[in-house]
C-alpha positions, 0 to 999 in steps of 0.5 A: 859692724852694725850701722846706727842711724841718727835722725838729724836734730832739724828733722826732729824739731820739724816733726815736733813743730808739725805735730804740735801745730796739728794738735793746736789746730784740732784743739781750735777746730773742736771749738775749745777756744770758743766763748760760751755765753749762755742765752735762751729767749724763754724758760726751761724746766727739767723733766726727770725719769729719762736717762740718756735721752739721746734722740727726741721726735714729735708725733706730727698729729699731736704734741706727744714726743717720743724719746730714745733712752739708754743708760750708757754710763751703766753700760760703760761700767759693765752693768748694762740695763734695758733701754726704752722708748718713752712718751712725753707730752709737754702740753700736759707737763704734770704727766711724767714720761711714760715707758712705751716699750715695756717688753724690751729686755737687756738687748735693747739699747736704743740710739737714734730714732725716726717716726713714720705715719703711714697713709692708713694712719699707723705709727711706725717707729724706727730705732737704731739698736745696739744689742751687742755693742754700746756707743763706745765699744762692745757690750757684755750682752749677746746678739748682733752688734747693731740692728734696726728695729721697727715698732708699731704703736698699739691701741694702748699707746705702747710700741710692739716690735715688728721687725729686726734688720741686721747687716754687716754694713751696719758698722756703727749706725747712729740715726735712722730716717724712714721713707716707707713702711720698711724703707729707710736711710741710716748713718754709719758715723764711722767707717771703722769699728771700735779701736785704733782705726776709729780713733785715727779716723776721728783725730785725722778727721777722715771722710770714712762715714756713710749713709746706707739705704734699705729698700725693704730687702737689702742695704746699699751705700747711698752717700759716703765721704762724710766726716762722722755722719750723725743725725739724718732727716728727710724734708717733709716733701721727701726731696731732700736728705740732711746729714749732720757731719760732726767733724766738718761742723756742717750739715750735708744736703742731698737731693733725693730722687723719690722714685729711686731714693738715690742721693746727690750731694748739692750743698753744705750748711756751715753751722760752726758747731758739732751737729748731732741729731736733726728733727724737722718741724711742721714748717720744714725748719731743722732743729739740731742739738749740737756740741760747741766744744767737741773735746769737752764732750769727749771728757764729759763722756768719760766723767759726768762731773766734767760738764759739756756745753749744750747748744740748739741750732735752728736751720731755716731753708730758703729760696737762695740758701739756709739761715742758721740761728742759735736758739739755746746755749748753755754751759752744761748746768741745765743739761750737758752734752745736748744731742737732740732738739725737737720743737712743736707749738712753742715747746722745745725739748732738749735731750742729752747722751748721758744726763738723766733728764730732758729739758722742756723749754717754752719759747717766749 
């Protein structure tokens, strides 16, 4: 006779309480109970013509900004179009953003970017590219799922492709920070590819993301045990590396050995929000596009009508710690799902993962 196992009622109730409690914790930890009170000490205007401006960085020698652009909603709909790098100069707002990668084809889907000016004055742009995969899964395109592309700026201002770097270690690359002409750090925001493993990693807040270092020939793991490693940036003196940990609501700080590029974790900056890309200004301050309500952002990623709040944080390194200030906060009406912020000469540029424009803001 077959024995039937019965789970005691108190065990079932206990499981319901535990699961319900964890769901409530995730809802709270994701910032969904946060009050959004919009503010900005300045004025902003929309600059159209750039779809999905996920990352922005300034050329240190001018007010020209480079913008990573990709229509991710078209990709999610199964109709991918070529992405691009645009140039925009807020000092000349009458000029529309200019496409700087005219030769890019359907395999170009840029994500995070990093800029290097070489000692001899050349401009190199490092780009996380997803030729065969999108931000949320597989593309119908061909080629490797992920790659790091290196471009060089030509005399006419456009970018010419110089090198493609691929590796099985590029599981889910998000952002890149160059430290040499062919050396760089890159974040893997997940330790799992698209699917159930990635979902479990996110909702259980597992520390499976990492930072890779490429020495010109091969990749090695430079840092690991990170919750959703997103943006990455190197301090102007090359001695620190900053990594956004979205699910920790923090920026991880690493001491960098300039001789070996080895990283040692030394600090964690609590920013009380989901930090995305990091851009560093001439003074060494960090400018971060952030997501104050992570679950709302997930809903916005699936439906453009569900707007997601946007936030810009400024982190100022000091002798005894880091100061964190909120420079911009919006409900998502001006721009939704802010992923990047870059500052130069009073101009603050804000980008988004999906919106078809950037915000050009002027601080008072």
